[in-house]
Each structure stands twice: as structure tokens, then as C-alpha cells.
N, C-alpha and C positions, 0 to 999 in steps of 0.2 A: 162075248164077255169073258173076262179073265177071272179065274177062280182065286178066292182068298186062300192063303196058306194056312194049314193047320198049325196049332201051337208047336208041335214037335218039328214041323218043317221050318217054322220061323226060328226056333232055337238052333236048329242045325245050320241055317243060313247065317245067323248072327255069329256063329263060331268063325266064319270066314270074314266077318266085319267086326273086329274086336273093339272098335271105338264107338260102335252103335249100341243102343239099348232099347228095349221095349218101353213104351210109355206106360204109366200107371193108370191113366184115366180113359184110355181108348186104345183101339187096336191099331197101333202105329209104332214106328221106330224113330229114334231121334239121335242127333249128335250135335255137338257144338264144335265149330271150327274157329281157331284163333290164328290171326295173321299178323304180320309185322305192322300193318297200318290200314287205314281205310281204303286206299287204292288197291291193295292186294285183296282185301275182302270183297271189294266191288268187282274186281276182275274175276274172282272165283264165282260170284253170283252171276255175272254175265255169261261165263262159260256154261254154268249149270242151266241158265235160262235158254241158251241156244240148243243145248242137248235136250232139254225138256220139250221144247217146241218140235224138235225132230221126231221124238218118240211119242208125242202127245200125252205126256204124263208130267204134271206140274206139281212141284214140291211146295211146301209151306216154308218160306224163308223169312227170317227176322234178323235184321242187321242193326248193330250199334257199334259204331266206329270200326274196330278191328275184329269184331266177333260176328259170326253168322251162326244162328241157331236154325237147324233144319229139322223138320218133321215130315216123314214120308208115310203115306197111306193111300190106298186106292179107293176113292170115294164111291165109285160104281160098284165095288166089291165089298164095301163096308169093312175094309181091313187091309192088312199087308198082303201084297201079291209079289210075284216074281218081278214085276215092273219096279217095285220099290227096292228090292234087293239089287237089281241091276243098276238103278240110278244111284243107290248108295255106293256101290262098287266104283262107278264112274267118278263120283265125288271124291272118294278116297284116293283115286289115282291122280286127281288134280291137286290134292292137298300137299303143299310143300312147306308147311309151316314148321 
């Protein structure tokens, strides 16, 4: 089982992920990605889905046209873990908006 990051560990990690923020209502991080169109947004989600399957860590994705809202938390740990930070970093590298 992976351990939940402490608040200070989360804040330190978020400094390396400037577009991500802590959610207010639960122990998670979130970011909104905006793309040129639906196809670009869907291609992003597909890349994320393939990576998520590889690492067995699945994000919460919500899509409307060219926007993808992402929430990351590790349900087994009841909060943010290194898996979430790693997946957020992966998503940031995909973002070419």
C-alpha cells in the first residue's frame, strides 16, 4: 500500500506543478486543461488513460468540448500520494495547449 503524503509534502510537490491546486472539499489535487478543440482534448484523455492503465492509477476526468477537468487522489490511501504527483507531472508534459 502506498502512503498518503503529508500536507507539507503535498505543498512541496505542488511547487513543481504550478497549474495544479489542492481541492477544498477533499484530499485531492485538481487542474483544468483547455485545448484547441474536442479532438485535442480527447487525444489527451486517451494518452492519460493508457498511462493510467500502465501504472494502475486512474484519474477522475470530466470533459466538455475542449476542456478536461482532472482530479487526482489515491482512493486506497484516502488522499494524495506520490502516484498522483507522478501522474500530474505526466499530464503536464502532454499539455501543449
